[in-house]
VODRENMI-144166 format. One record per residue: x, y, z of N, C-alpha, C, O in turn. Coordinates in Angstrom, 1 decimal. Example, Ala and Ser with C-alpha at 12.3 -4.5 7.8 and 13.67 -1.06 7.14 Angstrom:
BEGIN
FITOR     npx     npy     npz    capx    capy    capz     cpx     cpy     cpz     opx     opy     opz
FITOR    13.2    -5.7     7.8    12.3    -4.5     7.8    13.2    -3.3     7.8    14.2    -3.3     8.5
FITOR    12.8    -2.2     7.1    13.7    -1.1     7.1    12.9     0.0     7.9    13.4     1.1     8.0
***
This chain:
BEGIN
FITOR     npx     npy     npz    capx    capy    capz     cpx     cpy     cpz     opx     opy     opz
FITOR   -16.0   -44.0    53.7   -16.0   -42.6    54.3   -17.0   -42.6    55.5   -18.0   -43.3    55.5
FITOR   -16.6   -41.9    56.5   -17.5   -41.7    57.7   -17.9   -40.3    57.8   -17.2   -39.3    57.3
FITOR   -19.1   -40.1    58.3   -19.7   -38.7    58.5   -19.4   -38.3    59.9   -19.5   -39.1    60.9
FITOR   -19.1   -37.0    60.1   -18.9   -36.5    61.4   -19.5   -35.1    61.4   -19.2   -34.3    60.6
FITOR   -20.3   -34.8    62.4   -20.8   -33.5    62.6   -20.0   -32.7    63.6   -19.8   -33.2    64.7
FITOR   -19.5   -31.6    63.2   -18.7   -30.7    64.0   -19.3   -29.3    64.0   -19.7   -28.8    63.0
FITOR   -19.3   -28.7    65.2   -19.9   -27.4    65.3   -18.7   -26.4    65.5   -17.8   -26.6    66.4
FITOR   -18.7   -25.4    64.7   -17.7   -24.3    64.8   -18.4   -23.0    65.1   -19.5   -22.8    64.7
FITOR   -17.6   -22.1    65.7   -18.2   -20.7    65.7   -18.4   -20.2    64.3   -17.6   -20.6    63.4
FITOR   -19.4   -19.4    64.1   -19.7   -18.9    62.8   -18.5   -18.2    62.1   -18.3   -18.4    60.9
FITOR   -17.7   -17.4    62.8   -16.6   -16.7    62.3   -15.6   -17.7    61.7   -15.0   -17.5    60.7
FITOR   -15.3   -18.8    62.5   -14.4   -19.8    62.1   -14.9   -20.5    60.8   -14.1   -20.8    59.9
FITOR   -16.1   -20.9    60.8   -16.7   -21.5    59.6   -16.6   -20.7    58.4   -16.3   -21.2    57.3
FITOR   -16.8   -19.4    58.5   -16.7   -18.5    57.4   -15.2   -18.4    56.9   -15.0   -18.5    55.7
FITOR   -14.3   -18.4    57.8   -12.9   -18.4    57.4   -12.5   -19.7    56.7   -11.8   -19.6    55.7
FITOR   -12.9   -20.8    57.3   -12.6   -22.1    56.6   -13.2   -22.2    55.2   -12.6   -22.6    54.3
FITOR   -14.5   -21.7    55.1   -15.1   -21.8    53.8   -14.4   -20.9    52.8   -14.2   -21.3    51.7
FITOR   -14.0   -19.7    53.2   -13.3   -18.8    52.3   -12.0   -19.4    51.9   -11.6   -19.3    50.7
FITOR   -11.2   -19.9    52.8    -9.9   -20.5    52.5   -10.1   -21.7    51.6    -9.3   -21.9    50.7
FITOR   -11.0   -22.5    51.9   -11.3   -23.7    51.1   -11.6   -23.3    49.6   -11.1   -23.9    48.7
FITOR   -12.5   -22.3    49.5   -12.9   -21.9    48.2   -11.7   -21.3    47.4   -11.5   -21.5    46.2
FITOR   -10.8   -20.5    48.1    -9.7   -19.9    47.6    -8.7   -20.9    47.0    -8.1   -20.8    46.0
FITOR    -8.6   -22.0    47.8    -7.6   -23.1    47.4    -8.3   -24.1    46.4    -7.6   -25.0    45.9
FITOR    -9.6   -24.0    46.1   -10.2   -24.9    45.2   -10.7   -26.2    45.8   -10.8   -27.2    45.2
FITOR   -10.9   -26.2    47.2   -11.3   -27.4    47.9   -12.7   -27.2    48.4   -13.2   -26.1    48.5
FITOR   -13.4   -28.3    48.6   -14.6   -28.3    49.4   -14.3   -28.1    50.9   -13.1   -28.4    51.2
FITOR   -15.2   -27.7    51.7   -15.0   -27.6    53.1   -14.6   -29.0    53.7   -13.7   -29.0    54.5
FITOR   -15.3   -30.0    53.2   -14.9   -31.4    53.7   -13.5   -31.7    53.4   -12.8   -32.3    54.2
FITOR   -13.1   -31.4    52.1   -11.7   -31.8    51.7   -10.7   -30.9    52.6    -9.7   -31.4    53.0
FITOR   -11.0   -29.7    52.8   -10.1   -28.8    53.5   -10.0   -29.3    54.9    -8.8   -29.4    55.5
FITOR   -11.1   -29.6    55.6   -11.0   -30.1    57.0   -10.3   -31.5    57.1    -9.6   -31.7    58.1
FITOR   -10.6   -32.4    56.1    -9.9   -33.7    56.2    -8.4   -33.5    56.0    -7.7   -34.2    56.7
FITOR    -8.0   -32.6    55.1    -6.6   -32.3    54.9    -6.0   -31.7    56.2    -4.9   -32.1    56.6
FITOR    -6.7   -30.8    56.8    -6.2   -30.1    58.0    -6.0   -31.2    59.1    -5.1   -31.1    59.9
FITOR    -7.0   -32.0    59.3    -6.9   -33.1    60.3    -5.8   -34.0    60.1    -5.1   -34.4    61.0
FITOR    -5.6   -34.4    58.8    -4.5   -35.3    58.5    -3.1   -34.7    58.7    -2.2   -35.3    59.2
FITOR    -3.0   -33.4    58.4    -1.7   -32.7    58.7    -1.5   -32.6    60.2    -0.3   -32.8    60.6
FITOR    -2.5   -32.3    61.0    -2.3   -32.3    62.4    -1.9   -33.6    63.0    -1.0   -33.7    63.8
FITOR    -2.6   -34.7    62.5    -2.3   -36.0    63.0    -0.9   -36.4    62.6    -0.2   -37.0    63.4
FITOR    -0.4   -36.1    61.4     0.9   -36.4    61.0     1.9   -35.7    61.9     3.0   -36.2    62.2
FITOR     1.7   -34.4    62.2     2.6   -33.6    63.0     2.7   -34.3    64.4     3.8   -34.4    65.0
FITOR     1.6   -34.6    65.0     1.6   -35.2    66.3     2.3   -36.6    66.3     3.0   -36.9    67.2
FITOR     2.0   -37.4    65.3     2.7   -38.7    65.2     4.2   -38.5    65.0     5.0   -39.3    65.5
FITOR     4.6   -37.5    64.3     6.0   -37.2    64.1     6.7   -36.9    65.4     7.8   -37.3    65.7
FITOR     6.0   -36.1    66.2     6.6   -35.7    67.5     6.7   -37.0    68.4     7.7   -37.1    69.1
FITOR     5.7   -37.8    68.4     5.7   -39.0    69.2     6.9   -39.9    68.7     7.6   -40.5    69.5
FITOR     7.1   -40.0    67.4     8.2   -40.8    66.8     9.5   -40.3    67.3    10.4   -41.0    67.7
FITOR     9.7   -39.0    67.2    11.0   -38.4    67.5    11.2   -38.5    69.0    12.4   -38.7    69.4
FITOR    10.2   -38.5    69.9    10.4   -38.7    71.3    10.8   -40.1    71.6    11.7   -40.3    72.4
FITOR    10.2   -41.1    70.9    10.6   -42.5    71.1    12.1   -42.7    70.6    12.8   -43.4    71.3
FITOR    12.4   -42.1    69.5    13.8   -42.3    69.0    14.8   -41.6    69.9    15.8   -42.2    70.2
FITOR    14.4   -40.5    70.4    15.3   -39.7    71.3    15.5   -40.5    72.6    16.6   -40.6    73.2
FITOR    14.5   -41.2    73.1    14.6   -41.9    74.3    15.5   -43.1    74.2    16.1   -43.6    75.1
FITOR    15.6   -43.7    72.9    16.5   -44.8    72.7    17.9   -44.4    72.3    18.8   -45.3    72.3
FITOR    18.1   -43.1    72.1    19.4   -42.7    71.7    20.4   -42.6    72.9    20.0   -42.6    74.0
FITOR    21.7   -42.7    72.5    22.7   -42.6    73.6    23.6   -41.4    73.3    24.0   -41.2    72.1
FITOR    24.0   -40.7    74.3    24.8   -39.5    74.1    26.2   -39.9    73.6    26.8   -39.2    72.8
FITOR    26.7   -41.0    74.0    28.0   -41.5    73.5    28.0   -41.7    72.0    28.9   -41.3    71.3
FITOR    26.9   -42.2    71.4    26.8   -42.4    70.0    26.8   -41.1    69.3    27.4   -40.9    68.2
FITOR    26.0   -40.1    69.9    25.9   -38.8    69.3    27.3   -38.1    69.2    27.7   -37.6    68.2
FITOR    28.0   -38.2    70.3    29.4   -37.6    70.4    30.3   -38.3    69.4    31.1   -37.6    68.8
FITOR    30.2   -39.6    69.3    31.1   -40.3    68.3    30.8   -39.8    66.9    31.7   -39.7    66.1
FITOR    29.5   -39.6    66.6    29.1   -39.2    65.3    29.6   -37.8    65.0    30.2   -37.5    63.9
FITOR    29.5   -36.9    66.0    30.0   -35.5    65.8    31.5   -35.5    65.6    32.1   -34.7    64.9
FITOR    32.3   -36.4    66.3    33.7   -36.4    66.1    34.1   -36.8    64.7    35.2   -36.4    64.3
FITOR    33.3   -37.5    64.0    33.6   -37.9    62.6    33.4   -36.7    61.6    33.8   -36.8    60.4
FITOR    32.7   -35.6    62.0    32.5   -34.5    61.1    33.7   -33.6    61.1    34.2   -33.1    62.2
FITOR    34.3   -33.3    59.9    35.5   -32.5    59.9    35.2   -31.1    60.3    34.1   -30.5    59.9
FITOR    36.1   -30.4    61.0    35.8   -29.0    61.4    36.0   -28.1    60.2    36.9   -28.2    59.4
FITOR    35.0   -27.2    60.0    35.1   -26.2    58.9    34.1   -25.1    59.2    33.2   -25.3    60.0
FITOR    34.3   -24.0    58.5    33.4   -22.9    58.7    32.1   -23.2    58.0    32.1   -23.9    57.0
FITOR    31.0   -22.7    58.5    29.7   -22.9    57.8    29.6   -22.2    56.5    30.2   -21.2    56.3
FITOR    28.8   -22.8    55.6    28.5   -22.1    54.3    27.9   -20.7    54.6    27.3   -20.5    55.6
FITOR    28.1   -19.8    53.7    27.5   -18.5    53.8    26.0   -18.5    54.1    25.5   -17.7    54.9
FITOR    25.3   -19.4    53.4    23.9   -19.5    53.6    23.4   -20.0    55.0    22.3   -19.9    55.4
FITOR    24.4   -20.6    55.7    24.1   -21.2    57.0    24.5   -20.3    58.1    24.3   -20.6    59.3
FITOR    25.1   -19.1    57.8    25.5   -18.2    58.9    24.4   -17.3    59.4    23.4   -17.0    58.6
FITOR    24.5   -17.0    60.6    23.5   -16.1    61.2    23.8   -14.7    60.8    25.0   -14.3    60.7
FITOR    22.8   -13.9    60.6    23.1   -12.5    60.3    23.8   -11.8    61.5    23.4   -12.0    62.6
FITOR    24.8   -10.9    61.1    25.4   -10.2    62.2    24.6    -9.0    62.6    24.0    -8.4    61.8
FITOR    24.7    -8.6    63.8    24.1    -7.4    64.2    23.2    -7.6    65.4    22.6    -6.7    65.8
***
């Protein structure tokens, strides 16, 4: 494990501490988890951008052509109004 000193505004520190206590975590565990979640989100965006850059529109169109036409399930419909 590595130690890292981070300074937060007092109000943010209080909020983090309260949320960590509510969830049953230490502040260290809460912040490590938050950092890991943010890192995973950013890495996912980078991965999707790389995959999209390698994709070809023709392949996408061919894939869509293989999907049979049908009405969406009720749970997939947008609400009217």
